[in-house]
C-alpha positions as CSV (number, residue, x, y, z in Angstrom):
1,M,209.1,193.2,42.8
2,L,206.3,195.3,42.3
3,T,204.0,196.4,45.1
4,I,201.1,198.6,45.1
5,T,197.9,199.4,47.4
6,H,194.3,199.5,47.3
7,R,192.0,201.1,49.9
8,Y,189.0,199.9,51.0
9,R,186.0,200.9,53.1
10,I,185.0,198.1,56.1
11,Y,182.3,198.3,58.1
12,P,182.7,196.2,61.7
13,D,180.0,196.2,63.8
14,A,180.0,197.5,67.3
15,T,181.8,194.6,69.0
16,Q,184.1,195.1,66.6
17,E,185.0,198.5,66.3
18,Q,185.1,198.6,70.3
19,Q,187.9,196.3,69.4
20,F,189.5,198.1,66.8
21,I,189.9,200.7,69.5
22,E,190.8,199.3,72.4
23,W,194.0,197.7,70.5
24,M,194.9,200.7,69.5
25,E,195.2,202.6,73.0
26,I,196.9,199.2,74.2
27,C,199.7,200.0,71.2
28,R,200.3,203.3,72.0
29,G,200.8,202.4,75.8
30,A,203.7,200.2,74.2
31,F,205.1,203.2,72.0
32,N,205.2,205.3,74.6
33,Y,206.6,203.1,76.9
34,A,209.5,202.4,74.2
35,L,210.1,206.0,73.9
36,R,210.0,207.1,77.0
37,E,213.0,204.2,77.5
38,I,215.0,205.8,74.6
39,K,213.9,209.6,75.9
40,D,215.8,208.3,79.8
41,W,218.4,206.6,78.1
42,C,219.5,209.8,75.9
43,N,218.7,212.3,79.1
44,S,221.8,210.4,81.1
45,R,223.8,210.8,78.4
46,K,223.9,214.3,78.2
47,C,226.0,215.6,81.2
48,L,229.7,215.2,81.3
49,I,231.1,212.3,83.1
50,D,232.7,213.8,86.0
51,R,229.6,216.2,87.0
52,C,226.0,216.0,87.5
53,S,223.4,218.4,86.2
54,L,222.0,221.1,88.2
55,E,218.3,220.6,87.2
56,K,217.7,216.7,86.7
57,E,220.0,214.0,86.2
58,Y,218.7,210.6,84.9
59,I,220.4,207.4,87.6
60,L,221.2,204.9,84.9
61,P,224.1,201.8,84.7
62,A,227.3,203.5,83.2
63,D,227.0,200.3,81.1
64,L,223.7,200.3,79.9
65,K,222.8,199.8,76.2
66,F,220.9,201.8,74.0
67,P,217.0,200.2,74.0
68,S,217.2,199.2,70.5
69,E,213.8,197.6,68.1
70,I,216.0,194.0,68.6
71,Q,215.9,194.3,72.4
72,Q,212.2,196.3,73.3
73,L,210.6,193.5,70.9
74,N,212.6,190.7,73.0
75,N,211.2,192.4,75.7
76,L,207.6,192.0,75.0
77,P,206.9,188.4,76.1
78,R,208.2,189.5,79.6
79,A,205.7,192.8,79.7
80,K,203.1,190.6,78.9
81,K,203.2,188.5,81.8
82,E,203.3,191.8,84.2
83,F,200.7,192.9,82.0
84,P,198.0,190.7,80.8
85,R,196.3,193.9,78.5
86,L,198.9,193.5,76.1
87,S,198.5,189.8,75.0
88,E,194.6,190.9,74.1
89,V,196.4,192.1,70.6
90,P,197.8,190.0,68.3
91,S,202.0,190.2,68.7
92,Q,202.6,191.1,65.3
93,V,200.3,194.1,65.9
94,L,202.0,195.2,69.0
95,Q,205.7,194.2,67.3
96,Q,205.1,196.9,63.9
97,A,204.0,199.1,67.4
98,I,207.5,199.5,68.2
99,K,209.1,199.3,65.1
100,Q,207.0,201.9,64.1
101,L,208.9,204.0,66.5
102,H,212.4,203.1,65.6
103,K,211.5,203.7,61.8
104,G,211.2,207.8,63.5
105,W,214.0,207.5,65.4
106,E,216.4,206.2,62.4
107,Y,214.7,208.7,60.3
108,F,215.0,211.6,63.0
109,Q,218.9,210.3,62.9
110,K,219.2,211.1,59.3
111,R,218.1,214.4,59.1
112,G,218.9,215.6,62.4
113,F,215.9,216.7,63.8
114,G,212.0,216.0,64.3
115,F,213.1,213.9,67.7
116,P,209.8,210.9,67.5
117,R,206.5,212.4,70.4
118,F,204.7,210.6,72.5
119,K,201.2,209.7,71.3
120,K,198.4,211.5,73.1
121,Y,194.9,209.9,73.9
122,G,193.0,209.0,69.8
123,Q,196.5,210.0,68.2
124,F,196.9,206.5,67.1
125,K,195.1,205.4,64.1
126,S,196.5,202.3,62.7
127,L,197.2,198.6,63.2
128,L,199.0,196.8,61.0
129,F,198.5,193.2,60.4
130,P,202.2,192.6,58.8
131,Q,201.6,188.1,57.6
132,F,198.8,186.0,57.1
133,K,198.8,181.8,56.0
134,E,196.3,182.3,53.3
135,N,194.7,184.7,51.5
136,P,192.1,186.8,54.0
137,V,190.1,188.7,51.7
138,T,187.4,187.5,50.1
139,N,184.4,188.8,47.8
140,S,182.6,190.2,50.8
141,H,185.4,189.8,54.0
142,V,188.1,190.1,55.4
143,L,189.1,188.1,58.1
144,L,191.1,189.2,61.0
145,P,192.9,187.2,63.3
146,K,191.3,187.6,67.2
147,I,188.7,189.6,65.2
148,G,187.2,187.4,62.7
149,A,185.5,188.6,59.4
150,I,184.9,192.3,58.6
151,P,182.6,193.0,55.5
152,I,184.7,195.0,52.8
153,N,182.9,197.2,49.9
154,L,185.7,195.0,47.2
155,H,184.8,198.6,44.5
156,R,187.6,197.2,42.3
157,P,189.1,193.4,42.3
158,I,192.3,192.1,43.2
159,P,194.6,192.0,40.2
160,T,195.3,188.6,39.0
161,G,198.9,187.3,40.1
162,F,198.9,189.9,43.3
163,V,199.2,187.9,46.7
164,V,198.2,190.0,49.9
165,K,201.1,190.9,51.7
166,Q,199.9,193.3,54.5
167,I,196.7,195.6,55.9
168,R,196.8,198.1,57.3
169,I,193.7,199.2,59.4
170,L,192.8,202.9,59.2
171,R,190.2,205.0,61.2
172,K,189.5,208.3,59.5
173,A,187.0,210.0,61.8
174,D,184.2,207.0,62.6
175,R,184.7,205.7,59.6
176,W,187.2,202.3,58.5
177,Y,189.5,201.7,56.0
178,A,191.4,198.7,55.1
179,S,195.2,199.6,53.2
180,I,195.8,196.4,51.2
181,S,199.8,195.7,50.3
182,L,199.1,193.3,47.0
183,Q,202.7,192.2,45.8
184,C,203.5,190.8,42.6
185,D,206.6,188.8,41.2
186,V,206.9,190.9,38.0
187,T,209.1,193.9,37.0
188,V,208.2,197.3,35.2
189,P,210.0,199.3,33.1
190,D,210.0,202.8,34.1
191,P,208.2,205.0,30.7
192,V,210.1,206.5,28.7
193,P,210.5,209.5,26.7
194,H,207.3,209.4,23.4
195,G,204.8,210.8,21.6
196,Y,203.5,214.2,22.6
197,P,204.5,216.4,25.1
198,I,202.6,218.6,27.4
199,G,203.7,221.2,30.1
200,V,201.8,222.5,33.0
201,D,201.6,225.3,35.3
202,I,199.9,225.4,38.5
203,G,199.3,228.3,40.0
204,L,196.7,229.8,42.9
205,E,194.7,231.8,40.2
206,K,194.7,229.0,37.6
207,F,195.0,226.0,39.6
208,L,196.5,224.5,36.0
209,A,197.5,226.0,33.1
210,T,198.5,223.4,30.0
211,S,200.4,224.9,27.1
212,D,198.3,223.9,25.0
213,G,196.4,226.4,26.7
214,V,193.2,224.8,28.9
215,I,192.6,226.6,32.0
216,V,191.2,225.0,34.9
217,K,190.0,226.7,37.8
218,P,190.7,226.5,41.3
219,P,187.9,224.7,43.4
220,K,188.8,226.2,46.8
221,F,187.5,222.9,48.8
222,L,188.0,224.6,52.2
223,K,186.7,227.9,51.4
224,S,183.6,227.1,49.9
225,R,183.1,225.1,53.2
226,Q,184.8,227.5,55.2
227,S,181.4,229.3,57.3
228,E,179.7,225.6,57.8
229,L,183.5,224.2,59.8
230,K,183.6,227.9,61.6
231,L,180.2,226.7,62.7
232,L,181.1,223.9,63.9
233,Q,184.3,224.2,65.9
234,R,182.8,227.0,67.2
235,R,180.6,224.6,68.8
236,L,183.2,222.4,69.3
237,S,184.7,224.3,71.4
238,R,182.4,225.2,74.1
239,K,181.5,221.8,75.2
240,Q,183.4,220.2,78.0
241,K,186.3,218.2,76.9
242,R,186.2,214.5,77.3
243,S,182.2,215.0,77.7
244,K,179.9,212.7,75.2
245,N,178.6,216.0,73.7
246,Y,182.6,216.9,73.3
247,E,183.0,213.6,71.7
248,K,180.0,213.4,69.3
249,Q,180.8,217.4,67.6
250,R,184.2,216.3,67.5
251,L,183.4,213.6,64.8
252,K,181.3,216.3,63.2
253,V,184.3,218.0,62.4
254,A,186.7,215.4,62.1
255,R,183.9,214.0,58.9
256,L,183.4,217.5,57.4
257,H,187.3,217.2,57.3
258,H,187.2,214.1,55.6
259,K,184.9,215.2,53.2
260,I,187.0,218.1,51.8
261,D,190.2,215.4,51.7
262,N,188.5,213.0,50.2
263,T,187.1,215.8,47.3
264,R,190.0,217.5,46.8
265,K,191.5,214.1,45.8
266,D,189.0,213.1,43.9
267,F,189.3,216.5,42.0
268,H,193.3,215.5,41.8
269,Y,193.2,212.1,40.1
270,K,190.4,213.2,37.8
271,Q,192.5,216.3,36.3
272,A,195.8,213.8,36.9
273,H,193.7,211.4,34.4
274,A,192.9,214.5,32.4
275,L,196.4,215.4,31.2
276,C,197.5,211.5,30.3
277,D,194.6,211.9,28.1
278,T,195.8,215.0,26.1
279,G,199.4,214.0,25.7
280,D,201.6,210.8,26.2
281,M,204.3,213.2,28.0
282,V,203.8,216.2,31.3
283,F,206.3,218.1,32.7
284,I,206.0,220.1,35.7
285,E,207.5,222.0,37.7
286,D,209.7,221.0,40.3
287,L,209.1,223.8,43.2
288,D,208.9,222.8,46.9
289,Y,205.8,223.8,48.1
290,R,206.4,223.5,51.7
291,T,208.3,227.0,52.1
292,S,205.5,228.6,50.1
293,A,202.8,226.9,53.2
294,K,204.8,229.6,55.3
295,G,203.8,232.8,53.1
296,M,200.3,235.3,53.2
297,F,199.2,232.1,50.7
298,G,199.5,229.6,52.9
299,K,196.3,228.7,53.4
300,Q,195.3,228.8,50.1
301,M,198.6,227.2,49.4
302,L,197.0,224.2,51.7
303,D,193.7,224.4,50.5
304,A,194.7,223.4,46.8
305,A,197.8,220.9,47.6
306,F,200.0,221.2,45.2
307,G,202.3,218.4,46.6
308,Q,199.7,216.1,47.1
309,F,198.3,216.9,43.2
310,R,201.8,216.3,41.7
311,S,202.5,212.5,43.4
312,I,199.3,211.9,42.3
313,V,200.1,212.8,38.3
314,K,203.7,211.1,38.6
315,Y,201.7,207.8,39.8
316,V,199.0,208.2,36.8
317,C,201.9,208.9,34.3
318,W,203.5,205.4,35.9
319,K,200.7,203.7,35.7
320,R,199.4,204.5,32.3
321,G,202.6,204.3,30.7
322,K,203.3,207.9,30.3
323,F,206.3,210.1,30.6
324,F,206.7,212.6,33.5
325,G,209.5,214.6,33.7
326,E,209.8,217.7,36.5
327,V,212.1,221.2,35.3
328,D,213.3,223.8,36.7
329,A,210.8,226.5,37.6
330,R,212.9,229.8,37.6
331,G,212.1,232.2,35.0
332,T,209.4,230.1,33.6
333,S,207.1,233.1,33.7
334,Q,209.9,235.1,32.7
335,E,210.7,233.9,29.3
336,C,209.4,233.6,26.0
337,P,208.3,230.5,24.7
338,E,208.9,231.6,20.8
339,C,211.9,234.0,20.8
340,N,213.1,232.8,24.3
341,G,213.6,236.9,25.5
342,E,213.1,237.7,28.2
343,V,209.5,239.6,29.5
344,K,209.9,241.0,32.4
345,K,206.4,241.5,34.7
346,D,204.6,241.8,37.8
347,L,201.9,239.0,38.7
348,S,199.8,241.8,38.1
349,V,200.2,241.3,34.4
350,R,198.3,238.2,33.5
351,I,199.1,238.7,29.3
352,H,202.1,237.5,28.6
353,D,203.0,240.4,25.0
354,C,206.4,240.1,23.8
355,P,208.3,243.1,22.3
356,H,210.3,241.0,20.2
357,C,208.4,238.6,18.0
358,G,204.6,239.8,19.0
359,Y,203.7,236.6,20.3
360,K,200.4,237.4,23.0
361,T,199.1,234.5,25.4
362,D,197.8,233.8,29.2
363,R,200.5,234.5,31.4
364,D,200.4,231.1,32.7
365,V,200.3,229.0,29.1
366,A,202.9,230.9,28.4
367,A,204.3,229.2,31.3
368,G,203.3,225.7,30.4
369,Q,204.7,226.4,27.0
370,N,208.7,227.2,28.8
371,I,207.8,224.5,30.8
372,R,207.4,221.8,27.7
373,N,210.4,223.5,26.2
374,R,212.0,222.4,28.9
375,G,211.3,219.0,29.9
376,I,211.8,218.6,25.8
377,K,215.6,219.8,26.5
378,L,215.7,217.9,29.4
379,I,214.7,214.4,27.8
380,S,216.9,215.3,25.1
381,T,220.6,215.0,27.4
382,V,221.4,212.0,28.8
383,G,222.5,211.7,32.2
384,Q,224.4,214.8,33.5
385,T,227.1,214.5,31.2
386,G,226.1,216.9,28.4
387,I,226.0,214.5,25.6
388,E,222.2,215.4,23.6
389,S,220.6,212.4,21.5
390,A,218.2,212.7,19.3
391,C,215.0,210.4,20.2
392,A,213.2,214.2,20.8
393,D,213.9,216.2,17.4
394,E,211.1,215.5,15.9
395,L,208.8,216.3,18.9
396,P,206.6,219.7,18.8
397,G,208.9,222.7,20.1
398,A,212.3,219.6,19.9
399,E,213.3,222.9,17.2
400,V,214.8,225.3,19.7
401,T,216.9,223.0,20.7
402,Q,220.7,222.3,19.4
403,S,221.2,219.0,19.5
404,R,224.6,217.7,19.2
405,Q,223.3,214.5,17.4
406,V,220.3,215.0,14.3
407,S,218.9,212.2,13.5
408,K,219.8,210.3,10.0
409,S,217.0,209.2,7.6
410,R,217.0,205.2,7.4
411,K,217.5,205.2,3.6
412,R,220.3,207.9,3.2
413,V,223.5,206.2,2.6
414,T,226.5,206.0,5.0
415,R,228.8,203.5,4.1
416,K,230.4,203.5,0.6
417,P,229.4,200.7,-2.0
418,K,232.0,198.1,-2.3
419,K,233.2,198.2,-5.9
């Protein structure tokens, strides 16, 4: 089963927009109420059974079961009688708010941290319509229950053979989007290693440098608009909260952030397609950019969004049938790609000059070549058994690998002829 998601811009009128906002607030209230039940149950089980807390105590029956997802979903029909406002929202949309909470709870149980938090005013920004009897999307409108037809900009058509499974309505600043999940009963195999390999080194001074010598400078999306953003945020801080002027100014700040985000994502997609145009196999360093974003260059790391770029490259490679791989990043800038000799250098040294073989090139280009060579070694092994195959022995740079198996020509005679 293949599932893809397309995002389209929708244009609800003033009445529909206000109805969406009210539904989000109702779902936010249901989310917070369900979370309050879970927190009360957890707090009532914190103290020992033979004593009470000195600060506070939650008096709940000892045999009270944990408020599970099924129990809270079954309580919704009874809650609608006590709170008629809940009936304004489609029942499945309201159920998805409870399911969203329990997904976060299960994620917290697996990790051991990240307890779900209460949603403040305006923090619930999406509605999920999980099921449709008929195709709700036409060339110009999307039909949603209890709200009617909404104009949609179908900038790319829905692929043939795909069925609309669910639609999520998103609010970003003052713009509305519909993320449509499409499914098709087909199986798409993962791309296999083939063709020309390239290695990509990512950094702050150069956004990326490939093993072929292509260098892309960082565009610095946030820094280029930082002065404008600073002015808008200063004006926002002087407005009275929850006032009309405050809301107008908040939308201006949100629009600018949204524009920066769109510009960054568009740049990432264009660079990903350019890499796929260059080679058939793309190799990138396997790094955890979250730890780097907490250092002294955290602002620049978040502005470049290397993690998002790597995810986009992986998706574009899969979509275009290119092979994508991640390699170990340790020592890629301290090794010579020609002789594999160790060349120590500080961050201030931007030229790679090998004293062993005399190879000289840009530091980041040399790192990209090391990433390419490690990627070729990576695809020449099968799993973790250490057995190597000869699937990449004719690729550029593969001659440095010590393969146990060597591909043989088809013209070679391997058996003795029968007499």
